[in-house]
C-alpha positions in Angstrom: -9.4 15.2 13.1 -10.8 17.4 10.3 -8.4 18.7 7.8 -7.1 22.1 9.0 -7.0 25.1 6.8 -3.3 25.6 7.4 -0.2 23.6 8.0 2.6 25.9 9.1 6.0 24.3 8.8 8.9 25.9 10.8 12.4 24.4 10.5 14.7 25.6 13.4 18.1 25.3 14.8 18.9 26.8 18.2 16.0 29.2 18.4 14.9 28.9 22.0 14.5 32.6 22.5 11.9 33.1 19.7 9.7 30.0 19.8 7.1 31.1 22.4 6.7 34.5 20.9 6.5 33.1 17.4 3.7 30.6 18.4 1.8 33.3 20.3 1.7 35.5 17.2 0.7 32.7 14.9 -2.0 31.6 17.2 -3.3 35.2 17.6 -3.4 35.7 13.8 -5.1 32.4 13.0 -7.7 32.8 15.7 -8.5 36.4 14.6 -9.0 35.2 11.0 -10.9 32.0 11.9 -8.3 29.7 10.4 -7.9 26.2 11.8 -4.2 25.3 11.8 -1.5 22.9 12.8 2.2 23.7 13.3 5.0 21.4 12.5 8.2 22.5 14.3 11.2 20.6 12.9 14.2 20.7 15.3 17.2 20.3 13.0 19.7 19.2 15.6 19.4 22.0 18.2 21.8 22.0 21.1 19.9 24.5 23.2 16.4 24.2 24.9 14.4 24.5 21.6 13.0 20.9 21.8 12.1 21.3 25.5 10.1 24.4 24.7 8.3 22.7 21.8 7.4 19.8 24.2 6.1 22.3 26.8 4.0 24.1 24.2 2.6 20.8 22.9 1.1 20.1 26.4 -1.3 23.0 26.2 -1.7 23.3 22.5 -2.6 20.0 20.6 -2.3 21.7 17.2 1.5 21.8 17.7 3.6 19.0 16.4 7.3 18.5 16.5 9.9 16.5 14.7 13.3 16.1 16.3 16.3 15.1 14.1 19.2 13.2 15.7 21.6 15.8 14.3 21.7 18.8 11.9 20.7 17.6 8.4 19.7 20.8 6.8 16.6 22.8 5.8 15.7 20.7 2.8 15.5 17.5 4.9 13.5 19.4 7.6 10.9 20.5 5.0 10.8 17.0 3.5 9.9 15.5 6.8 7.2 18.0 7.6 5.7 18.1 4.1 5.3 14.3 4.4 3.1 14.8 7.4 1.3 18.1 6.7 -2.5 17.8 6.3 -3.6 21.4 5.7 -5.3 22.7 2.6 -2.5 25.3 2.4 1.0 24.7 3.6 3.0 27.8 4.8 6.7 27.7 5.5 8.5 30.3 7.6 11.7 30.7 9.5 11.8 30.5 13.3 13.9 33.6 13.9 11.1 36.2 13.8 12.5 37.9 10.7 9.3 36.7 9.0 6.0 38.2 10.1 3.2 35.7 11.0 0.8 38.6 10.3 1.4 37.8 6.6 -0.3 34.4 6.9 -3.9 35.3 6.2 -3.1 37.1 2.9 -0.8 34.3 1.8 -3.6 31.8 2.6 -6.2 33.8 0.7 -4.0 34.1 -2.4 -3.6 30.3 -2.6 -7.1 29.4 -1.6 -9.2 32.1 -3.3 -7.0 33.1 -6.2 -6.0 29.5 -7.0 -2.2 30.1 -7.0 -0.1 27.0 -6.6 2.7 28.8 -4.8 3.0 32.3 -3.4 6.5 33.2 -2.6 7.5 36.0 -0.2 9.6 38.8 -1.5 11.7 40.8 1.0 11.9 44.0 -1.0 13.5 45.8 2.0 16.0 43.6 3.7 17.6 44.2 7.1 20.7 42.1 6.5 24.4 43.0 5.9 24.7 44.5 2.4 28.0 42.9 1.4 27.6 39.4 2.9 23.8 38.9 2.2 22.0 41.5 0.2 24.4 41.8 -2.8 25.1 38.1 -3.1 21.4 37.4 -2.8 20.6 39.8 -5.7 23.2 38.1 -7.9 22.0 34.7 -6.9 18.3 35.5 -7.6 19.2 37.1 -11.0 21.0 33.9 -12.0 18.2 31.7 -10.7 15.6 33.6 -12.7 17.7 33.4 -15.9 18.5 29.7 -15.7 15.1 28.4 -14.3 12.7 30.7 -16.2 10.7 31.2 -12.9 10.3 34.9 -12.4 10.8 35.5 -8.7 12.8 38.2 -7.0 13.6 36.3 -3.8 14.1 32.5 -4.2 15.6 32.3 -0.7 12.7 33.8 1.2 11.6 31.2 3.8 8.0 32.6 3.9 6.0 30.8 1.2 2.5 29.3 0.8 1.7 26.2 -1.2 -1.3 24.2 -2.3 -1.5 20.9 -0.4 -1.0 19.0 -3.7 2.3 20.9 -4.4 4.1 19.7 -1.3 2.9 16.2 -1.8 4.2 16.1 -5.4 7.7 17.4 -5.1 10.8 15.8 -3.6 12.9 18.3 -1.6 16.4 17.0 -1.0 20.0 18.1 -0.7 19.9 21.9 -0.6 17.0 22.2 -3.0 14.8 24.1 -0.6 15.9 27.3 -2.4 14.4 26.0 -5.6 11.0 24.6 -4.5 9.2 26.9 -7.0 11.4 25.5 -9.8 10.8 21.9 -8.7 7.1 22.7 -8.6 7.2 24.3 -12.1 9.0 21.3 -13.5 6.2 19.1 -12.0 3.5 21.1 -13.8 2.5 23.6 -11.2 2.8 26.9 -13.2 0.6 29.3 -11.2 3.5 30.8 -9.2 3.5 34.4 -8.0 5.2 36.4 -5.3 4.0 38.8 -2.6 6.1 41.6 -1.0 6.4 40.8 2.7 7.8 42.6 5.7 11.2 41.8 7.0 13.0 42.7 10.1 16.4 42.3 11.7 16.8 39.1 13.7 15.9 40.0 17.3 17.6 37.0 18.9 20.6 34.9 18.2 22.8 34.9 15.1 22.2 33.6 11.6 22.9 30.0 11.0 23.9 30.6 7.3 27.1 32.0 6.0 28.1 33.3 2.6 29.1 29.8 1.5 25.4 29.0 1.0 25.4 31.1 -2.1 28.3 29.0 -3.6 26.3 25.9 -2.9 23.2 27.6 -4.2 24.9 28.3 -7.6 26.1 24.7 -7.8 22.6 23.4 -7.0 21.2 25.7 -9.7 23.5 24.0 -12.3 22.4 20.6 -11.0 18.7 21.7 -11.2 19.1 23.0 -14.8 20.6 19.7 -15.9 18.2 17.5 -14.1 15.2 19.5 -15.3 16.2 19.0 -18.9 17.8 15.6 -18.9 17.0 14.0 -15.5 14.2 11.9 -17.0 16.2 10.7 -20.1 19.9 10.9 -19.4 20.6 9.1 -22.6 19.4 12.1 -24.5 22.5 14.0 -23.2 25.2 11.4 -22.5 24.2 9.2 -25.4 24.1 12.1 -27.9 27.4 13.6 -26.7 29.0 10.1 -26.6 27.8 9.2 -30.0 29.1 12.5 -31.5 32.5 12.1 -29.9 32.7 8.4 -31.1 31.8 9.4 -34.6 34.3 12.2 -34.8 37.0 9.9 -33.3 36.1 7.1 -35.7 36.2 9.4 -38.8 39.5 10.8 -37.7 40.9 7.3 -37.3 39.4 6.3 -40.7 41.1 9.3 -42.3 44.4 8.4 -40.8 44.0 4.8 -42.1 43.1 6.0 -45.6 46.0 8.5 -45.6 48.4 5.6 -44.7 47.0 3.5 -47.5 47.5 6.4 -49.9 51.1 6.8 -48.8 51.8 3.1 -49.2 50.3 3.2 -52.7 52.7 6.0 -53.5 55.7 4.0 -52.1 56.0 6.1 -49.0 56.6 3.9 -46.0 58.2 6.1 -43.3 55.1 7.8 -41.9 53.8 5.8 -38.9 50.2 6.4 -37.8 51.2 6.2 -34.1 53.5 9.2 -34.6 50.6 11.4 -35.7 49.0 13.4 -32.8 45.6 12.8 -34.4 45.9 9.1 -33.7 45.8 9.7 -29.9 43.1 12.4 -30.3 40.9 10.0 -32.3 41.5 7.1 -29.9 40.7 9.2 -26.8 37.5 10.5 -28.4 36.4 7.0 -29.3 37.0 5.8 -25.7 35.4 8.8 -24.1 32.4 8.6 -26.5 31.9 4.9 -25.6 32.1 5.7 -21.8 29.6 8.5 -22.1 27.2 6.3 -24.1 27.5 3.6 -21.4 27.0 6.3 -18.7 23.8 7.4 -20.4 22.6 3.8 -20.6 23.3 3.2 -16.9 21.5 6.4 -16.1 18.4 5.2 -17.9 18.6 2.0 -15.7 19.1 3.9 -12.5 16.1 6.3 -12.9 13.9 3.3 -13.4 14.6 2.4 -9.7 12.9 4.0 -6.8 15.1 6.9 -5.7 15.0 7.5 -1.9 16.1 10.9 -0.6 15.1 10.4 3.0 18.7 10.6 4.2 17.9 11.8 7.7 17.1 10.1 11.0 14.1 11.2 13.1 14.8 10.8 16.8 11.3 11.7 18.0 7.9 12.9 16.8 5.3 14.5 19.0 
């Protein structure tokens, strides 16, 4: 099979009402614009008829592929599984709930293919979500993500994105890091990242699978990403430096206590016990913590030299 122009990756969880309409619109858009394509539906543990619908669509449309997880693992794992199999020159991700418009696909494809962008991220300038539970937390989250990551996007959470083939093959999406794929890509050297305002509509079927807790997890992941991007390759640079500094401060404090004791003895003062001085315990604690941090940095250096495996999901079926 020749390499298609597009690989369209669609993670889903209990979206039986929208799948046929979504495919019909994608197919119409791609045919109108003469784009060859493949679709990777990733069923992330659905309990409705989503997988049956994907199987039925596959019978008449060989460009459809499906990955069925044995249970719900999360969006990052779904993307990881599909990215590993995608063959298109450009890979587009979108949600299955019809809040994203398939009609955006040709322009996203053109921006990557013709304007040589590594990533084009959708920007839902006008959102049709609850203001207090989604819109406001999303604005705060995106502002923090821009500040910490240095990637200037207005909407990190938008599921509608387009990637060069090389990008999805070069990054490792795990945990809940799907929100930060542009940051992961930038850390991997893909710096041509832009955004495109896209249409957004209220969900026509079902209910959202994400609650406000995702923003808490998002902020925690942002801290993790900041640390890993700076020290993930050389943990000794952080833990070793901090550990060495703490050990030196503790050692100098202990040395000062010892010298003070010798000075007192030379003066005939014998009543002051070092163990009664609070600085003795502070110095001892700092030396112990410094040693532990240094060892932690050393062990981290050993760990990153092993092959890390983030495929922590089980695929039940692939069609």
